[in-house]
C-alpha positions in Angstrom: 100.9 78.1 112.2 98.8 80.7 110.6 99.5 84.2 109.1 97.0 86.9 108.1 96.4 87.7 104.4 97.7 91.3 104.8 101.3 89.9 105.1 100.9 88.8 101.4 99.5 92.2 100.6 102.6 93.9 102.1 104.9 91.6 100.1 102.9 92.3 96.9 103.1 96.1 97.6 106.9 95.9 98.0 107.1 94.0 94.7 104.9 96.7 93.0 107.2 99.4 94.4 110.3 97.7 93.0 108.5 97.1 89.7 107.4 100.8 89.6 110.9 102.0 90.2 112.3 100.0 87.3 109.4 101.0 85.1 110.2 104.7 85.8 113.8 104.1 85.0 113.0 102.5 81.8 110.5 105.2 80.8 113.1 107.8 81.6 115.6 106.2 79.3 113.1 105.7 76.5 112.0 109.4 76.8 115.5 110.7 77.0 117.0 108.7 74.1 114.3 107.5 71.8 110.9 108.9 72.5 110.7 110.9 69.3 110.9 107.8 67.2 107.8 105.8 66.5 109.3 102.6 68.2 110.1 104.5 71.4 106.6 106.0 71.6 104.9 102.6 70.9 106.9 100.8 73.6 106.3 103.6 76.1 102.6 103.6 75.6 102.4 99.8 75.5 104.3 99.4 78.8 102.2 102.1 80.5 99.0 100.5 79.2 99.9 97.0 80.3 100.9 98.3 83.8 97.7 100.2 84.1 95.6 97.1 83.1 97.5 95.0 85.6 96.9 97.5 88.4 93.2 97.9 87.7 92.7 94.1 87.4 94.6 93.5 90.7 92.6 96.2 92.5 89.3 94.9 91.3 90.1 91.3 92.3 91.5 92.2 95.8 88.6 94.5 96.8 86.5 91.6 98.2 89.3 90.0 100.3 89.0 90.1 104.0 92.6 91.0 104.9 92.5 90.0 108.5 91.4 86.4 107.8 94.2 84.0 108.7 95.8 81.5 106.3 96.8 78.2 107.9 100.1 76.8 106.7 100.4 73.7 108.8 
C-alpha cells in the first residue's frame, strides 16, 4: 500500500489552520486585555516571531519535495 506525499501536506495544512485559529484567538485576548502592559507586548511579539520562524523554516524545507512521489507503507 502506498500513498502520495501530498496527503501528508494536506494533514499538515489542516493542523496549521487549527494552530492559526488558536493563535488568533490568543492574540485577540492579549490585545484586548493586556497589550498595553510590557508583558503582554513581549508575549505577543514572541509568539508571532516564533510562528513566523516556524513557517519560514517549513516552507524552505518543503520546497524541494516532489509531492507526487508515493510513500510505501507495507
